[in-house]
C-alpha positions as CSV (number, residue, x, y, z in Angstrom):
1,M,-10.0,35.3,52.0
2,T,-10.6,38.9,51.7
3,I,-13.0,41.0,50.1
4,E,-11.1,42.6,47.5
5,S,-12.6,46.1,46.9
6,T,-12.5,49.3,48.8
7,E,-16.1,49.6,47.3
8,S,-17.3,46.5,48.3
9,A,-18.3,47.7,51.8
10,K,-21.0,49.8,50.1
11,P,-23.5,49.8,47.4
12,P,-23.4,52.1,44.3
13,A,-23.7,55.9,45.3
14,A,-27.0,56.1,43.5
15,E,-28.6,53.7,46.5
16,P,-29.0,54.3,49.8
17,A,-27.0,52.0,52.0
18,D,-30.4,50.7,53.8
19,D,-32.2,50.3,50.3
20,Y,-29.5,48.3,48.4
21,L,-30.5,44.7,49.9
22,E,-33.9,45.8,50.3
23,R,-34.3,46.1,46.6
24,R,-32.7,42.5,46.0
25,T,-34.9,40.5,48.4
26,L,-36.7,37.2,47.4
27,R,-40.0,36.1,49.1
28,R,-39.1,34.0,52.2
29,G,-40.9,30.8,53.4
30,S,-42.2,29.8,50.0
31,A,-41.4,26.4,49.9
32,G,-41.4,23.4,52.1
33,W,-39.3,20.3,51.6
34,L,-42.3,18.1,49.1
35,L,-42.1,21.4,46.8
36,L,-38.3,21.5,46.6
37,T,-38.2,17.8,46.2
38,G,-40.7,18.4,43.2
39,L,-38.3,21.1,42.0
40,G,-35.3,18.8,42.2
41,V,-36.9,16.2,40.2
42,A,-38.3,18.7,37.7
43,Y,-34.8,20.0,36.8
44,V,-33.9,16.1,35.6
45,V,-37.2,14.3,34.5
46,S,-36.8,15.7,31.0
47,G,-33.8,13.5,30.9
48,D,-35.5,10.7,31.4
49,Y,-37.4,11.1,28.0
50,S,-35.1,12.2,25.7
51,G,-30.9,12.7,25.5
52,W,-29.7,9.3,27.4
53,N,-30.1,7.0,24.6
54,F,-27.4,8.8,22.4
55,G,-24.8,7.2,24.6
56,L,-25.8,4.1,23.4
57,A,-24.1,4.9,20.1
58,E,-21.1,5.4,22.1
59,G,-20.7,3.1,24.4
60,G,-23.3,0.4,23.7
61,F,-25.7,-1.3,26.5
62,G,-22.9,-2.4,28.7
63,G,-20.9,1.0,28.5
64,L,-23.9,3.5,28.8
65,A,-24.7,1.2,32.0
66,I,-21.3,1.5,33.7
67,A,-21.7,5.1,32.7
68,M,-24.9,5.7,34.0
69,A,-23.4,3.6,37.4
70,L,-20.4,5.9,37.8
71,M,-21.9,9.1,37.3
72,G,-25.0,8.3,39.7
73,L,-22.2,7.4,41.9
74,M,-20.8,11.2,41.3
75,Y,-24.1,12.4,41.7
76,V,-24.9,10.8,44.8
77,C,-21.9,11.7,46.7
78,M,-22.1,15.5,45.3
79,V,-25.5,15.7,46.9
80,F,-24.5,14.5,49.9
81,S,-22.0,17.1,49.9
82,L,-24.6,19.5,49.0
83,A,-26.8,18.7,51.5
84,E,-24.1,19.4,53.9
85,L,-22.9,22.9,52.7
86,S,-26.7,24.0,52.0
87,S,-27.1,23.5,55.8
88,V,-24.1,25.6,56.8
89,L,-24.7,28.8,53.9
90,P,-28.6,28.5,53.0
91,T,-28.6,31.3,50.3
92,A,-29.4,31.9,46.7
93,G,-25.9,31.5,46.0
94,G,-25.7,27.8,46.2
95,G,-22.6,26.4,44.6
96,Y,-21.2,30.1,44.2
97,G,-21.7,31.0,47.8
98,F,-20.1,27.5,49.0
99,A,-17.1,28.1,46.9
100,R,-16.7,31.4,48.0
101,R,-16.3,30.7,51.7
102,A,-14.0,27.5,51.0
103,L,-12.0,29.0,48.0
104,G,-12.2,32.8,47.9
105,P,-13.7,35.3,45.2
106,W,-12.0,33.5,42.4
107,G,-13.3,30.0,43.5
108,G,-16.8,31.7,43.8
109,F,-17.1,33.2,40.6
110,L,-15.5,30.3,38.6
111,T,-18.0,28.1,40.3
112,G,-21.4,30.1,39.8
113,T,-20.3,31.4,36.7
114,A,-19.8,27.5,35.4
115,I,-23.5,26.6,36.9
116,L,-24.9,29.6,34.9
117,I,-23.8,28.3,31.7
118,E,-25.3,25.5,32.4
119,Y,-28.9,26.7,33.3
120,V,-28.9,29.4,30.4
121,L,-28.0,26.6,27.7
122,A,-29.7,23.7,29.1
123,P,-33.3,25.7,28.5
124,A,-32.3,26.9,25.2
125,A,-31.8,23.1,24.1
126,I,-35.1,22.3,25.7
127,S,-37.0,24.9,23.9
128,I,-35.8,22.9,20.9
129,F,-36.7,20.1,21.8
130,I,-40.3,21.2,22.9
131,G,-40.7,22.5,19.4
132,D,-39.8,19.0,17.9
133,Y,-42.6,17.0,20.3
134,V,-44.9,19.9,19.7
135,E,-44.5,19.3,15.7
136,S,-44.4,15.6,15.7
137,L,-47.5,15.5,18.1
138,G,-49.3,17.7,15.5
139,L,-50.3,20.2,17.9
140,F,-52.4,22.8,17.2
141,G,-50.6,22.5,13.1
142,L,-47.1,24.1,14.5
143,T,-43.8,23.2,13.5
144,S,-40.7,23.6,15.6
145,G,-39.0,27.2,15.0
146,W,-38.7,30.4,16.7
147,P,-42.3,31.0,17.4
148,V,-42.7,27.9,19.4
149,Y,-39.5,28.8,21.5
150,L,-40.6,32.5,22.0
151,A,-44.0,31.2,23.4
152,C,-42.1,28.7,26.1
153,F,-39.8,31.7,27.2
154,V,-42.8,34.4,27.2
155,V,-45.5,31.7,29.1
156,F,-43.1,30.4,31.2
157,I,-40.9,33.6,32.6
158,G,-44.3,35.2,33.1
159,I,-45.5,32.5,35.6
160,H,-42.2,32.6,37.6
161,L,-42.4,37.0,37.6
162,W,-46.2,35.8,39.0
163,G,-44.4,34.5,42.0
164,V,-42.1,31.8,43.3
165,G,-44.9,30.1,45.5
166,E,-47.0,29.9,42.2
167,A,-44.2,29.1,40.1
168,L,-43.3,26.0,42.3
169,R,-46.7,24.6,42.6
170,F,-46.8,24.8,38.6
171,S,-43.7,22.9,38.7
172,F,-44.5,20.2,41.1
173,V,-47.7,19.5,39.3
174,V,-46.4,19.1,35.9
175,T,-43.4,17.3,37.2
176,G,-45.9,14.7,38.7
177,V,-47.8,14.1,35.3
178,A,-44.1,13.4,33.9
179,V,-43.2,11.0,36.8
180,A,-46.6,9.4,36.9
181,A,-46.1,8.3,33.1
182,L,-42.3,6.8,33.3
183,L,-44.0,4.5,35.8
184,V,-47.0,3.7,33.6
185,F,-44.3,3.3,30.6
186,A,-42.0,1.3,32.7
187,V,-44.8,-1.1,33.5
188,G,-45.9,-1.5,29.3
189,A,-42.4,-1.8,28.3
190,F,-41.3,-4.8,30.6
191,L,-44.3,-6.7,29.6
192,D,-42.1,-7.1,26.3
193,F,-38.8,-7.2,28.0
194,D,-36.2,-9.6,26.4
195,A,-32.8,-9.4,27.5
196,S,-31.3,-10.5,24.7
197,K,-32.2,-7.1,22.7
198,L,-30.3,-5.4,25.7
199,D,-26.7,-6.2,23.9
200,D,-28.0,-6.5,20.0
201,I,-25.9,-3.3,19.0
202,A,-23.0,-4.4,16.3
203,V,-19.3,-4.8,18.0
204,H,-16.6,-3.1,16.7
205,K,-13.9,-5.5,16.7
206,D,-11.0,-3.3,16.5
207,A,-11.8,-1.7,19.7
208,F,-10.0,-2.6,22.8
209,G,-11.9,-4.8,25.1
210,A,-15.0,-4.7,22.7
211,S,-17.6,-7.2,23.2
212,S,-21.4,-7.5,22.6
213,W,-21.9,-5.9,26.2
214,L,-18.7,-3.1,25.2
215,P,-19.2,-2.9,21.5
216,M,-17.2,0.1,21.7
217,G,-14.7,-1.4,23.6
218,V,-13.6,0.5,27.1
219,M,-13.1,3.7,25.8
220,G,-17.1,3.5,24.9
221,I,-17.7,3.7,28.9
222,W,-15.9,6.9,29.0
223,A,-17.4,8.5,25.7
224,A,-20.9,7.3,27.6
225,F,-20.3,9.6,30.8
226,P,-22.2,12.7,29.4
227,F,-25.0,10.7,28.4
228,G,-24.8,8.9,32.1
229,M,-25.3,12.2,33.5
230,W,-28.3,13.1,31.7
231,F,-30.1,10.9,34.2
232,F,-29.2,13.3,37.1
233,L,-28.2,16.8,35.5
234,G,-29.7,19.5,37.3
235,V,-30.3,18.1,40.8
236,E,-27.6,20.1,42.3
237,G,-29.6,23.4,41.3
238,V,-32.2,22.4,44.9
239,P,-29.8,24.7,47.2
240,L,-30.4,27.9,45.0
241,A,-34.2,28.0,46.5
242,A,-32.4,28.2,49.5
243,E,-33.8,32.0,50.5
244,E,-37.3,31.3,49.5
245,T,-37.3,28.0,51.8
246,R,-39.0,27.4,55.5
247,D,-36.1,26.4,57.6
248,P,-33.5,25.7,54.8
249,A,-30.8,24.3,57.1
250,R,-33.3,21.3,57.9
251,T,-35.5,21.6,54.3
252,L,-32.7,21.3,51.8
253,P,-30.8,18.5,52.8
254,K,-33.9,16.8,53.3
255,A,-35.0,17.7,49.5
256,I,-32.1,17.0,48.0
257,R,-32.1,13.2,49.5
258,W,-35.4,12.5,48.4
259,S,-35.0,13.8,45.1
260,M,-31.8,11.9,44.2
261,G,-33.3,8.9,45.4
262,I,-36.5,9.2,43.0
263,L,-34.0,10.1,40.3
264,V,-32.0,7.1,40.9
265,V,-35.3,4.5,40.7
266,L,-36.5,6.6,37.4
267,A,-33.0,6.2,35.8
268,L,-33.0,2.2,36.5
269,L,-36.8,1.9,35.1
270,T,-36.3,4.0,31.7
271,F,-32.8,2.7,30.9
272,F,-33.6,-1.0,31.4
273,A,-37.5,-1.0,30.5
274,S,-36.4,0.9,27.0
275,A,-33.5,-1.1,25.9
276,G,-35.1,-4.3,26.8
277,A,-38.4,-3.8,25.2
278,R,-37.0,-2.8,21.8
279,G,-33.5,-3.3,21.9
280,S,-30.7,-0.7,22.3
281,A,-29.6,-0.5,18.5
282,A,-33.4,0.4,17.4
283,I,-33.0,3.4,20.2
284,Q,-30.0,4.8,20.3
285,E,-30.3,7.3,17.7
286,A,-34.3,7.7,18.6
287,G,-35.3,11.3,19.5
288,N,-38.2,9.9,21.4
289,P,-36.7,6.8,22.8
290,L,-39.5,5.9,25.3
291,V,-41.9,6.1,22.4
292,E,-39.8,4.0,19.9
293,A,-39.7,1.1,22.3
294,L,-43.3,1.1,23.0
295,Q,-44.0,0.6,18.8
296,P,-42.2,-2.1,17.6
297,D,-43.9,-2.3,14.5
298,G,-43.8,1.8,14.0
299,K,-47.5,2.0,14.9
300,A,-48.8,4.0,17.3
301,T,-50.9,2.8,20.3
302,A,-52.7,4.5,23.2
303,L,-49.9,3.7,25.6
304,S,-47.5,5.4,23.5
305,R,-49.6,8.4,22.7
306,I,-49.6,8.9,26.7
307,V,-45.9,8.7,27.2
308,N,-45.8,10.7,23.9
309,Y,-48.0,13.7,25.4
310,A,-46.0,13.0,29.0
311,G,-42.4,13.6,27.2
312,L,-43.4,17.3,26.5
313,A,-44.9,17.9,30.3
314,G,-41.4,16.2,31.5
315,L,-39.5,18.9,28.7
316,V,-42.0,21.4,30.2
317,A,-40.8,20.9,33.7
318,S,-37.1,20.8,33.4
319,F,-37.5,23.9,31.1
320,F,-39.1,25.9,33.5
321,S,-37.5,24.7,36.9
322,L,-33.9,25.7,35.1
323,I,-35.3,29.2,34.3
324,Y,-35.8,29.2,37.7
325,A,-32.4,28.1,38.8
326,G,-30.8,29.9,36.4
327,S,-32.2,33.6,37.6
328,R,-31.4,32.5,41.3
329,Q,-27.8,31.9,40.4
330,L,-27.4,35.0,38.3
331,F,-29.6,37.1,41.0
332,A,-27.2,35.6,43.7
333,L,-23.7,37.1,41.7
334,S,-25.5,39.9,40.6
335,R,-26.4,41.0,44.3
336,A,-22.9,40.5,45.4
337,G,-21.2,42.8,42.6
338,Y,-19.5,39.6,40.5
339,L,-22.0,40.6,37.5
340,P,-23.8,43.9,37.1
341,R,-25.9,44.8,40.1
342,F,-28.9,45.8,38.3
343,L,-29.5,41.9,37.1
344,S,-30.2,41.5,40.9
345,L,-33.4,43.8,41.2
346,T,-36.8,42.2,42.3
347,S,-39.9,43.4,41.5
348,R,-42.9,44.1,44.5
349,R,-43.7,40.5,43.8
350,K,-40.0,39.7,45.0
351,A,-39.2,38.0,41.8
352,P,-35.5,38.7,40.4
353,Y,-37.4,40.1,36.9
354,L,-34.1,41.2,35.2
355,G,-32.5,37.5,36.3
356,L,-35.3,36.1,34.4
357,L,-35.7,38.6,31.6
358,V,-31.7,38.8,30.5
359,P,-30.7,35.1,30.5
360,G,-34.3,34.3,28.5
361,A,-33.7,36.4,26.1
362,I,-30.0,35.4,25.8
363,A,-31.0,31.4,25.9
364,F,-34.2,32.4,23.4
365,S,-31.7,34.0,21.0
366,L,-29.4,30.9,20.9
367,A,-32.4,28.6,20.2
368,A,-33.6,30.6,17.3
369,A,-30.2,31.4,15.5
370,T,-29.1,27.8,16.0
371,G,-31.9,25.2,16.4
372,D,-29.0,22.9,17.4
373,G,-30.4,21.4,20.7
374,A,-27.9,18.3,21.2
375,R,-24.7,21.1,20.8
376,M,-26.1,23.4,23.2
377,L,-26.6,20.4,25.5
378,N,-23.3,19.5,25.4
379,A,-22.2,22.8,26.3
380,A,-24.2,22.9,29.2
381,V,-22.6,19.8,30.6
382,F,-19.5,21.4,30.2
383,G,-20.2,24.0,32.8
384,A,-21.9,21.3,35.2
385,T,-19.0,19.1,35.3
386,V,-16.6,22.0,35.9
387,S,-19.0,23.1,38.8
388,Y,-19.3,19.7,40.2
389,A,-15.8,19.5,40.7
390,L,-15.4,23.1,42.2
391,M,-18.1,22.2,44.5
392,S,-16.7,18.9,45.8
393,L,-13.6,20.6,46.2
394,S,-15.2,23.3,48.4
395,H,-16.4,21.0,50.6
396,I,-13.3,19.3,51.1
397,V,-11.6,22.6,52.0
398,L,-14.4,23.2,54.4
399,R,-14.0,20.0,55.9
400,R,-10.0,20.2,56.8
401,R,-9.7,24.2,56.8
402,E,-12.9,24.4,59.3
403,P,-13.5,21.3,60.9
404,D,-15.5,23.1,64.0
405,L,-17.9,24.7,61.7
406,E,-21.8,24.4,62.6
407,R,-22.9,21.7,60.2
408,P,-26.6,20.9,60.7
409,Y,-26.1,17.9,58.5
410,R,-23.1,15.9,57.7
411,T,-22.2,14.3,54.9
412,P,-22.1,10.3,55.1
413,G,-18.1,9.4,54.7
414,G,-17.2,13.1,54.9
415,A,-14.1,14.3,52.4
416,L,-14.2,11.0,51.2
417,T,-17.3,11.2,49.6
418,S,-16.5,14.5,48.1
419,S,-13.1,13.3,46.6
420,V,-15.4,10.7,45.0
421,A,-17.5,13.4,43.4
422,L,-14.5,15.3,42.7
423,V,-12.6,12.5,40.6
424,L,-15.3,11.5,38.8
425,A,-16.5,15.3,37.8
426,C,-13.1,15.8,36.4
427,A,-13.3,12.7,34.1
428,A,-16.8,13.7,32.9
429,L,-15.4,17.0,31.9
430,V,-12.6,15.3,29.6
431,A,-15.3,13.1,28.5
432,T,-17.2,16.1,27.4
433,F,-14.3,16.8,24.7
434,L,-14.6,13.0,23.4
435,V,-18.3,13.8,22.7
436,D,-18.2,16.9,21.3
437,V,-15.0,19.0,20.8
438,V,-16.6,21.9,19.5
439,A,-19.7,22.4,21.8
440,A,-16.6,22.0,24.6
441,L,-14.7,24.7,22.9
442,I,-17.4,27.1,22.9
443,A,-18.4,26.6,26.7
444,L,-14.8,27.2,27.2
445,G,-14.4,30.6,25.2
446,V,-17.7,32.1,27.2
447,Y,-16.1,31.1,30.3
448,A,-12.6,32.8,29.3
449,V,-14.9,36.0,28.3
450,A,-16.4,35.8,31.8
451,V,-13.2,35.3,33.8
452,G,-11.8,38.4,31.7
453,Y,-15.0,40.4,33.1
454,F,-14.0,39.1,36.7
455,G,-10.3,39.7,36.6
456,L,-10.3,43.4,35.0
457,Y,-13.6,45.0,36.6
458,S,-16.0,43.2,38.9
459,R,-13.7,41.6,41.4
460,K,-12.9,44.9,42.5
461,H,-16.5,46.2,42.9
462,L,-17.8,43.3,45.1
463,V,-20.8,44.2,47.3
464,A,-19.6,43.3,51.3
465,R,-23.0,43.0,52.3
466,A,-24.3,40.2,50.4
467,P,-24.9,37.3,52.3
468,E,-22.5,35.0,50.7
469,E,-19.4,37.9,51.0
470,E,-20.9,38.4,54.7
471,F,-20.2,34.7,55.3
472,A,-16.6,34.8,54.1
473,A,-15.8,37.8,55.7
474,L,-17.0,36.5,58.9
475,A,-14.9,33.4,58.2
476,A,-11.7,35.5,57.5
477,A,-12.2,37.8,60.9
478,E,-12.2,34.6,63.1
479,A,-9.3,33.2,61.2
480,E,-7.5,36.4,62.2
481,L,-8.7,36.4,65.6
482,E,-7.3,33.0,66.3
483,R,-3.7,33.9,64.5
484,E,-3.7,36.6,67.1
């Protein structure tokens, strides 16, 4: 667990030694547990409004229900593990920092890069979905296209550049609107609930184990894994706010647990209310399943219009918060030298401006060039599942190798809990190839290029004084003393 560079103990020659980290500092104490809980929900809330329903076409109601339960279990186990890890190492590196301590530089880079893939591609996909909502609602006469995508990135990156406190408060308000609308939707949809509509998808009789509840058979459960994840995808980003949090060792575990609890409740309400009100068959391919569930005759109602506008708010909340998460992961990797160091420079308002602008430019370019939100989101899921497996493994390794490490919060069930998350994450990773092999291969190709960069260059130029690297170096020194 040594840092692999003679240069890693000092910053670039162009910068004085005492100036390197000073120019790469975030605003401390900007968020408490309530704002962070809102951030955790904001990462995910758009998934309640769209995307998850395509899992009905893969596995039917029963298949998606089982997939959602298993993926929910994976996230619960992983969130408890991350709560412990974030109390041990509360830095902006999040998953990268945890894996760096447990698995060394390679493990840290592989984890951080996988997270970065998720947080660059997901906003690109969501900007396209925002464009579709704007067009469907007839807002300002706009159609979905690059001007709308560009406006999203310019406006919301601008708010992030203004300051983290302002950004998190904006996210909290928009998320509150989206969550309130989900609760109103559930009340309205349950008034028309009919259990016989849940399993109305035609049965594929040639599929193994096929039935009305599992119309695509047993394999449909596995194929629905990525869509079951959409109810929770992104909540793992809460620890990335560690350096901007008050009392992170206590605040982060609390915020992560509350976020996950809220998301579980919203997932159950959304899933059962939507399918029971209109029928699984009717919403399995809908771009706006909640609105479809409220319009059995195809005519808009007052409630469906409210939910339609709230869906746009939910997309904005997730888009906005994922930009935040991506910028912090990029900031941490760059500050430590894993990626070009200039990307971690911060402004006078302590915002990582290049960490916001560069991923934003890449995401906008992808959105404008492809217009294929579903494929980019599937590629983002690939990155997410890789990071989940590595973060869960990190928890197991640290529990076994450093049992006496001070842990302000301890995961219920210990390594057994993170082992469950590891197994389910590996299963979900394989499922991404079942759903869209092209998207998975694209993400794998990007991953391979990044690994080449790290192996040939950046692993020899790490910055020893970055918080995550110092933490790992301290562990190595302590282990060396124990051996002596």
